[in-house]
SEKE-519683 format. One record per residue: residue in three letters; chain; x, y, z of N, C-alpha, C in turn. Coordinates in pm, 1 decimal, always signed. Example, Ala and Ser with C-alpha at 12.3 -4.5 7.8 and 13.67 -1.06 7.14 Angstrom:
2
{rest->Ala&kette->A&n_east->+1319.0&n_north->-569.0&n_up->+780.0&ca_east->+1230.0&ca_north->-450.0&ca_up->+780.0&c_east->+1320.0&c_north->-330.0&c_up->+780.0}
{rest->Ser&kette->A&n_east->+1285.0&n_north->-225.0&n_up->+708.0&ca_east->+1367.0&ca_north->-106.0&ca_up->+714.0&c_east->+1290.0&c_north->+3.0&c_up->+787.0}
end
This chain:
83
{rest->Unk&kette->A&n_east->+2395.3&n_north->+1889.2&n_up->-1087.0&ca_east->+2360.7&ca_north->+1786.7&ca_up->-1041.2&c_east->+2511.5&c_north->+1736.9&c_up->-976.9}
{rest->Unk&kette->A&n_east->+2515.5&n_north->+1705.1&n_up->-864.6&ca_east->+2610.3&ca_north->+1703.3&ca_up->-779.1&c_east->+2648.9&c_north->+1538.3&c_up->-793.6}
{rest->Unk&kette->A&n_east->+2749.3&n_north->+1473.4&n_up->-737.2&ca_east->+2780.4&ca_north->+1358.4&ca_up->-736.0&c_east->+2692.2&c_north->+1276.3&c_up->-664.5}
{rest->Unk&kette->A&n_east->+2671.0&n_north->+1301.6&n_up->-547.4&ca_east->+2595.8&ca_north->+1248.9&ca_up->-454.5&c_east->+2421.4&c_north->+1239.9&c_up->-518.7}
{rest->Unk&kette->A&n_east->+2340.8&n_north->+1336.6&n_up->-607.9&ca_east->+2226.1&ca_north->+1299.7&ca_up->-686.3&c_east->+2250.2&c_north->+1225.4&c_up->-772.1}
{rest->Unk&kette->A&n_east->+2352.5&n_north->+1207.9&n_up->-856.5&ca_east->+2390.1&ca_north->+1124.7&ca_up->-943.7&c_east->+2382.8&c_north->+993.5&c_up->-919.4}
{rest->Unk&kette->A&n_east->+2428.0&n_north->+992.6&n_up->-819.6&ca_east->+2484.0&ca_north->+843.1&ca_up->-736.7&c_east->+2336.6&c_north->+774.5&c_up->-662.5}
{rest->Unk&kette->A&n_east->+2258.6&n_north->+884.4&n_up->-648.3&ca_east->+2104.1&ca_north->+841.8&ca_up->-594.7&c_east->+2031.5&c_north->+831.3&c_up->-735.9}
{rest->Unk&kette->A&n_east->+2030.1&n_north->+896.2&n_up->-826.1&ca_east->+1947.3&ca_north->+879.0&ca_up->-922.4&c_east->+1956.0&c_north->+703.6&c_up->-1036.9}
{rest->Unk&kette->A&n_east->+2104.0&n_north->+705.3&n_up->-1003.2&ca_east->+2151.2&ca_north->+539.5&ca_up->-1027.5&c_east->+2093.7&c_north->+446.9&c_up->-953.9}
{rest->Unk&kette->A&n_east->+2120.6&n_north->+480.3&n_up->-839.2&ca_east->+2052.8&ca_north->+378.4&ca_up->-751.1&c_east->+1894.3&c_north->+355.8&c_up->-764.7}
{rest->Unk&kette->A&n_east->+1821.9&n_north->+492.1&n_up->-783.6&ca_east->+1679.7&ca_north->+497.2&ca_up->-814.0&c_east->+1640.2&c_north->+382.4&c_up->-960.2}
{rest->Unk&kette->A&n_east->+1719.8&n_north->+396.2&n_up->-1054.1&ca_east->+1728.1&ca_north->+351.1&ca_up->-1132.8&c_east->+1740.1&c_north->+180.7&c_up->-1130.2}
{rest->Unk&kette->A&n_east->+1780.0&n_north->+164.1&n_up->-1010.2&ca_east->+1811.3&ca_north->+28.0&ca_up->-994.3&c_east->+1703.1&c_north->-35.3&c_up->-918.3}
{rest->Unk&kette->A&n_east->+1622.9&n_north->+11.1&n_up->-827.0&ca_east->+1505.6&ca_north->+27.1&ca_up->-790.2&c_east->+1531.1&c_north->-11.4&c_up->-604.6}
{rest->Unk&kette->A&n_east->+1471.8&n_north->+8.7&n_up->-521.8&ca_east->+1500.7&ca_north->-21.7&ca_up->-386.8&c_east->+1625.1&c_north->-138.0&c_up->-332.4}
{rest->Unk&kette->A&n_east->+1584.9&n_north->-238.1&n_up->-392.3&ca_east->+1694.4&ca_north->-340.0&ca_up->-365.6&c_east->+1823.7&c_north->-307.5&c_up->-346.4}
{rest->Unk&kette->A&n_east->+1870.7&n_north->-227.7&n_up->-446.6&ca_east->+2022.8&ca_north->-165.8&ca_up->-498.4&c_east->+2028.9&c_north->-76.4&c_up->-360.5}
{rest->Unk&kette->A&n_east->+1945.8&n_north->-23.0&n_up->-272.0&ca_east->+1976.5&ca_north->+67.9&ca_up->-196.1&c_east->+2004.6&c_north->+33.2&c_up->-34.3}
{rest->Unk&kette->A&n_east->+2091.7&n_north->+57.7&n_up->+30.2&ca_east->+2063.0&ca_north->+28.9&ca_up->+164.7&c_east->+1970.7&c_north->+69.8&c_up->+247.9}
{rest->Unk&kette->A&n_east->+1941.8&n_north->+44.3&n_up->+315.7&ca_east->+1803.6&ca_north->+56.3&ca_up->+420.5&c_east->+1814.5&c_north->+210.0&c_up->+448.2}
{rest->Unk&kette->A&n_east->+1937.4&n_north->+279.2&n_up->+507.2&ca_east->+1956.3&ca_north->+375.8&ca_up->+548.1&c_east->+1956.9&c_north->+499.4&c_up->+429.5}
{rest->Unk&kette->A&n_east->+1996.5&n_north->+417.9&n_up->+328.6&ca_east->+1979.2&ca_north->+527.2&ca_up->+216.6&c_east->+1821.9&c_north->+523.0&c_up->+173.4}
{rest->Unk&kette->A&n_east->+1737.0&n_north->+413.3&n_up->+190.6&ca_east->+1591.1&ca_north->+411.1&ca_up->+132.0&c_east->+1526.8&c_north->+530.3&c_up->+238.0}
{rest->Unk&kette->A&n_east->+1619.7&n_north->+521.6&n_up->+355.1&ca_east->+1514.2&ca_north->+601.5&ca_up->+476.5&c_east->+1551.5&c_north->+747.1&c_up->+412.2}
{rest->Unk&kette->A&n_east->+1699.8&n_north->+817.2&n_up->+394.6&ca_east->+1708.7&ca_north->+932.7&ca_up->+362.2&c_east->+1641.8&c_north->+969.2&c_up->+229.3}
{rest->Unk&kette->A&n_east->+1620.3&n_north->+876.1&n_up->+131.6&ca_east->+1522.1&ca_north->+952.2&ca_up->+23.7&c_east->+1381.5&c_north->+941.9&c_up->+65.0}
{rest->Unk&kette->A&n_east->+1323.3&n_north->+872.1&n_up->+147.0&ca_east->+1191.2&ca_north->+896.7&ca_up->+193.3&c_east->+1215.6&c_north->+1022.3&c_up->+275.5}
{rest->Unk&kette->A&n_east->+1307.8&n_north->+1050.8&n_up->+351.9&ca_east->+1272.7&ca_north->+1185.1&ca_up->+407.1&c_east->+1292.0&c_north->+1277.4&c_up->+296.8}
{rest->Unk&kette->A&n_east->+1358.2&n_north->+1293.4&n_up->+182.7&ca_east->+1377.5&ca_north->+1373.2&ca_up->+127.9&c_east->+1243.9&c_north->+1377.7&c_up->+46.9}
{rest->Unk&kette->A&n_east->+1195.0&n_north->+1300.4&n_up->-17.7&ca_east->+1041.8&ca_north->+1284.5&ca_up->-65.8&c_east->+954.3&c_north->+1388.6&c_up->+27.0}
{rest->Unk&kette->A&n_east->+957.7&n_north->+1345.2&n_up->+157.9&ca_east->+829.4&ca_north->+1396.1&ca_up->+261.6&c_east->+871.7&c_north->+1529.2&c_up->+255.8}
{rest->Unk&kette->A&n_east->+1004.8&n_north->+1593.0&n_up->+276.5&ca_east->+1034.5&ca_north->+1705.0&ca_up->+261.2&c_east->+986.8&c_north->+1783.7&c_up->+145.2}
{rest->Unk&kette->A&n_east->+993.9&n_north->+1745.2&n_up->+35.9&ca_east->+930.8&ca_north->+1770.6&ca_up->-112.0&c_east->+830.3&c_north->+1789.3&c_up->-122.0}
{rest->Unk&kette->A&n_east->+757.2&n_north->+1692.9&n_up->-43.3&ca_east->+602.5&ca_north->+1718.2&ca_up->-31.4&c_east->+554.6&c_north->+1821.6&c_up->+57.5}
{rest->Unk&kette->A&n_east->+602.9&n_north->+1835.9&n_up->+153.4&ca_east->+571.7&ca_north->+1896.0&ca_up->+250.1&c_east->+565.0&c_north->+2061.2&c_up->+195.5}
{rest->Unk&kette->A&n_east->+644.2&n_north->+2122.2&n_up->+121.9&ca_east->+686.4&ca_north->+2226.6&ca_up->+92.8&c_east->+582.6&c_north->+2297.8&c_up->+14.7}
{rest->Unk&kette->A&n_east->+555.6&n_north->+2465.5&n_up->+11.1&ca_east->+473.6&ca_north->+2493.5&ca_up->-86.5&c_east->+498.4&c_north->+2488.1&c_up->-205.1}
{rest->Unk&kette->A&n_east->+579.7&n_north->+2462.1&n_up->-236.3&ca_east->+658.5&ca_north->+2475.3&ca_up->-369.6&c_east->+656.4&c_north->+2358.2&c_up->-490.9}
{rest->Unk&kette->A&n_east->+563.6&n_north->+2234.7&n_up->-388.7&ca_east->+597.2&ca_north->+2108.6&ca_up->-489.6&c_east->+523.1&c_north->+2109.8&c_up->-631.9}
{rest->Unk&kette->A&n_east->+595.9&n_north->+2051.2&n_up->-713.2&ca_east->+537.5&ca_north->+2051.2&ca_up->-831.7&c_east->+463.7&c_north->+1941.2&c_up->-844.5}
{rest->Unk&kette->A&n_east->+294.5&n_north->+1974.3&n_up->-893.0&ca_east->+233.4&ca_north->+1883.6&ca_up->-946.0&c_east->+249.5&c_north->+1786.3&c_up->-1039.3}
{rest->Unk&kette->A&n_east->+317.4&n_north->+1841.2&n_up->-1118.3&ca_east->+347.8&ca_north->+1764.6&ca_up->-1224.4&c_east->+438.4&c_north->+1636.3&c_up->-1188.7}
{rest->Unk&kette->A&n_east->+519.1&n_north->+1644.8&n_up->-1089.4&ca_east->+623.7&ca_north->+1500.2&ca_up->-1004.0&c_east->+533.2&c_north->+1459.4&c_up->-915.8}
{rest->Unk&kette->A&n_east->+441.9&n_north->+1515.8&n_up->-856.1&ca_east->+355.7&ca_north->+1458.5&ca_up->-717.4&c_east->+317.4&c_north->+1310.0&c_up->-706.1}
{rest->Unk&kette->A&n_east->+258.7&n_north->+1277.6&n_up->-821.2&ca_east->+243.5&ca_north->+1131.5&ca_up->-810.0&c_east->+346.4&c_north->+1054.4&c_up->-862.1}
{rest->Unk&kette->A&n_east->+431.9&n_north->+1098.5&n_up->-914.0&ca_east->+564.1&ca_north->+1021.2&ca_up->-920.7&c_east->+655.6&c_north->+1019.5&c_up->-796.2}
{rest->Unk&kette->A&n_east->+662.5&n_north->+1120.5&n_up->-726.3&ca_east->+703.2&ca_north->+1096.0&ca_up->-567.4&c_east->+630.1&c_north->+1008.2&c_up->-476.9}
{rest->Unk&kette->A&n_east->+503.6&n_north->+1026.6&n_up->-496.6&ca_east->+431.5&ca_north->+953.1&ca_up->-372.9&c_east->+463.9&c_north->+765.5&c_up->-449.0}
{rest->Unk&kette->A&n_east->+422.2&n_north->+746.8&n_up->-549.5&ca_east->+480.1&ca_north->+637.3&ca_up->-596.7&c_east->+621.9&c_north->+572.6&c_up->-552.3}
{rest->Unk&kette->A&n_east->+713.3&n_north->+649.2&n_up->-595.5&ca_east->+835.1&ca_north->+623.6&ca_up->-560.6&c_east->+816.4&c_north->+589.9&c_up->-374.7}
{rest->Unk&kette->A&n_east->+811.1&n_north->+675.7&n_up->-316.8&ca_east->+743.5&ca_north->+670.7&ca_up->-144.4&c_east->+729.5&c_north->+539.7&c_up->-95.3}
{rest->Unk&kette->A&n_east->+585.6&n_north->+504.6&n_up->-165.2&ca_east->+525.8&ca_north->+391.8&ca_up->-140.1&c_east->+641.9&c_north->+256.9&c_up->-197.7}
{rest->Unk&kette->A&n_east->+727.0&n_north->+271.6&n_up->-301.2&ca_east->+783.2&ca_north->+163.4&ca_up->-379.8&c_east->+894.9&c_north->+157.2&c_up->-217.2}
{rest->Unk&kette->A&n_east->+943.1&n_north->+245.2&n_up->-196.9&ca_east->+1056.9&ca_north->+242.7&ca_up->-77.5&c_east->+1010.2&c_north->+213.7&c_up->+62.5}
{rest->Unk&kette->A&n_east->+858.4&n_north->+241.2&n_up->+70.7&ca_east->+825.5&ca_north->+214.8&ca_up->+212.4&c_east->+797.4&c_north->+42.3&c_up->+220.6}
{rest->Unk&kette->A&n_east->+753.1&n_north->-44.2&n_up->+97.0&ca_east->+711.6&ca_north->-130.9&ca_up->+77.4&c_east->+858.2&c_north->-226.7&c_up->+105.2}
{rest->Unk&kette->A&n_east->+959.7&n_north->-150.0&n_up->+61.2&ca_east->+1115.9&ca_north->-218.9&ca_up->+23.5&c_east->+1165.2&c_north->-218.6&c_up->+174.4}
{rest->Unk&kette->A&n_east->+1115.1&n_north->-122.2&n_up->+264.2&ca_east->+1169.0&ca_north->-106.7&ca_up->+369.6&c_east->+1133.9&c_north->-194.2&c_up->+479.3}
{rest->Unk&kette->A&n_east->+962.6&n_north->-232.5&n_up->+457.3&ca_east->+922.2&ca_north->-316.9&ca_up->+547.5&c_east->+971.2&c_north->-486.9&c_up->+542.0}
{rest->Unk&kette->A&n_east->+980.6&n_north->-504.1&n_up->+363.2&ca_east->+1050.3&ca_north->-625.3&ca_up->+386.7&c_east->+1189.6&c_north->-645.1&c_up->+380.3}
{rest->Unk&kette->A&n_east->+1283.7&n_north->-526.1&n_up->+426.7&ca_east->+1417.4&ca_north->-552.8&ca_up->+502.1&c_east->+1417.2&c_north->-549.9&c_up->+606.4}
{rest->Unk&kette->A&n_east->+1308.9&n_north->-511.2&n_up->+699.6&ca_east->+1267.4&ca_north->-510.9&ca_up->+834.1&c_east->+1247.7&c_north->-676.1&c_up->+853.1}
{rest->Unk&kette->A&n_east->+1124.1&n_north->-708.0&n_up->+768.9&ca_east->+1090.0&ca_north->-855.7&ca_up->+812.8&c_east->+1191.2&c_north->-947.5&c_up->+771.2}
{rest->Unk&kette->A&n_east->+1268.3&n_north->-936.8&n_up->+664.6&ca_east->+1411.0&ca_north->-1031.4&ca_up->+622.8&c_east->+1507.3&c_north->-1040.8&c_up->+765.4}
{rest->Unk&kette->A&n_east->+1517.2&n_north->-887.8&n_up->+831.2&ca_east->+1607.4&ca_north->-870.1&ca_up->+927.3&c_east->+1570.4&c_north->-966.3&c_up->+1040.5}
{rest->Unk&kette->A&n_east->+1439.9&n_north->-932.8&n_up->+1074.1&ca_east->+1337.5&ca_north->-975.0&ca_up->+1210.8&c_east->+1378.5&c_north->-1163.0&c_up->+1176.5}
{rest->Unk&kette->A&n_east->+1337.8&n_north->-1186.3&n_up->+1083.9&ca_east->+1336.0&ca_north->-1341.0&ca_up->+1069.9&c_east->+1496.7&c_north->-1379.7&c_up->+1069.3}
{rest->Unk&kette->A&n_east->+1571.9&n_north->-1321.9&n_up->+1021.6&ca_east->+1739.5&ca_north->-1384.3&ca_up->+1037.1&c_east->+1780.3&c_north->-1369.0&c_up->+1245.8}
{rest->Unk&kette->A&n_east->+1713.6&n_north->-1272.0&n_up->+1287.4&ca_east->+1741.0&ca_north->-1257.0&ca_up->+1404.2&c_east->+1678.7&c_north->-1390.0&c_up->+1449.8}
{rest->Unk&kette->A&n_east->+1553.5&n_north->-1425.0&n_up->+1431.6&ca_east->+1469.8&ca_north->-1499.1&ca_up->+1507.3&c_east->+1550.2&c_north->-1648.2&c_up->+1498.7}
{rest->Unk&kette->A&n_east->+1604.0&n_north->-1643.6&n_up->+1359.3&ca_east->+1671.7&ca_north->-1752.2&ca_up->+1345.8&c_east->+1816.3&c_north->-1818.6&c_up->+1427.9}
{rest->Unk&kette->A&n_east->+1869.0&n_north->-1685.0&n_up->+1451.0&ca_east->+2015.9&ca_north->-1703.6&ca_up->+1498.8&c_east->+1975.7&c_north->-1723.2&c_up->+1673.3}
{rest->Unk&kette->A&n_east->+1867.9&n_north->-1658.9&n_up->+1721.7&ca_east->+1823.1&ca_north->-1677.9&ca_up->+1846.7&c_east->+1766.9&c_north->-1829.5&c_up->+1861.6}
{rest->Unk&kette->A&n_east->+1695.0&n_north->-1827.7&n_up->+1803.2&ca_east->+1654.8&ca_north->-2007.2&ca_up->+1772.1&c_east->+1795.0&c_north->-2102.9&c_up->+1800.9}
{rest->Unk&kette->A&n_east->+1881.2&n_north->-2059.9&n_up->+1695.2&ca_east->+1990.3&ca_north->-2160.8&ca_up->+1725.6&c_east->+2045.5&c_north->-2140.6&c_up->+1839.8}
{rest->Unk&kette->A&n_east->+2035.6&n_north->-2065.0&n_up->+1907.2&ca_east->+2140.3&ca_north->-2031.8&ca_up->+2027.0&c_east->+2072.0&c_north->-2133.2&c_up->+2173.8}
{rest->Unk&kette->A&n_east->+1900.2&n_north->-2108.2&n_up->+2144.2&ca_east->+1827.6&ca_north->-2163.0&ca_up->+2278.3&c_east->+1828.4&c_north->-2311.1&c_up->+2271.9}
{rest->Unk&kette->A&n_east->+1868.0&n_north->-2371.5&n_up->+2390.5&ca_east->+1800.8&ca_north->-2511.6&ca_up->+2423.9&c_east->+1694.0&c_north->-2580.3&c_up->+2334.5}
{rest->Unk&kette->A&n_east->+1675.6&n_north->-2687.9&n_up->+2322.3&ca_east->+1522.5&ca_north->-2730.3&ca_up->+2287.2&c_east->+1494.5&c_north->-2740.1&c_up->+2416.5}
{rest->Unk&kette->A&n_east->+1347.1&n_north->-2730.9&n_up->+2400.1&ca_east->+1250.0&ca_north->-2739.9&ca_up->+2507.6&c_east->+1243.7&c_north->-2857.6&c_up->+2590.3}
{rest->Unk&kette->A&n_east->+1234.4&n_north->-2872.9&n_up->+2678.8&ca_east->+1185.8&ca_north->-3007.6&ca_up->+2726.6&c_east->+1060.2&c_north->-3047.9&c_up->+2731.5}
{rest->Unk&kette->A&n_east->+1025.5&n_north->-3153.4&n_up->+2702.3&ca_east->+897.9&ca_north->-3232.1&ca_up->+2681.1&c_east->+857.2&c_north->-3338.0&c_up->+2792.6}
end
C-alpha cells in the first residue's frame, strides 16, 4: 500500500466530509474505473456502489452549500431593490 493509498483509506474512514471536493471526485473516478473493469470483485461490488452513493451525496451537498454561499455574497453586493 502506497502512502497515497493509506491517506485515502484514512480519509474514507472519516467519511466524505473529511475530504476535499477534488478528492471525492478522484475517489469516484477510481470507483467507476474499478466497476467498469471486467475484473471487478463481486464481493466488494456492493461496498463500492454504497461508497460511490455516499460520495455523490456529499458532492451534491458541497455544491449546494457553495451555491448558497455565493448567492449570499452576491446578495450582499447588490443594491436594495427599489419599490
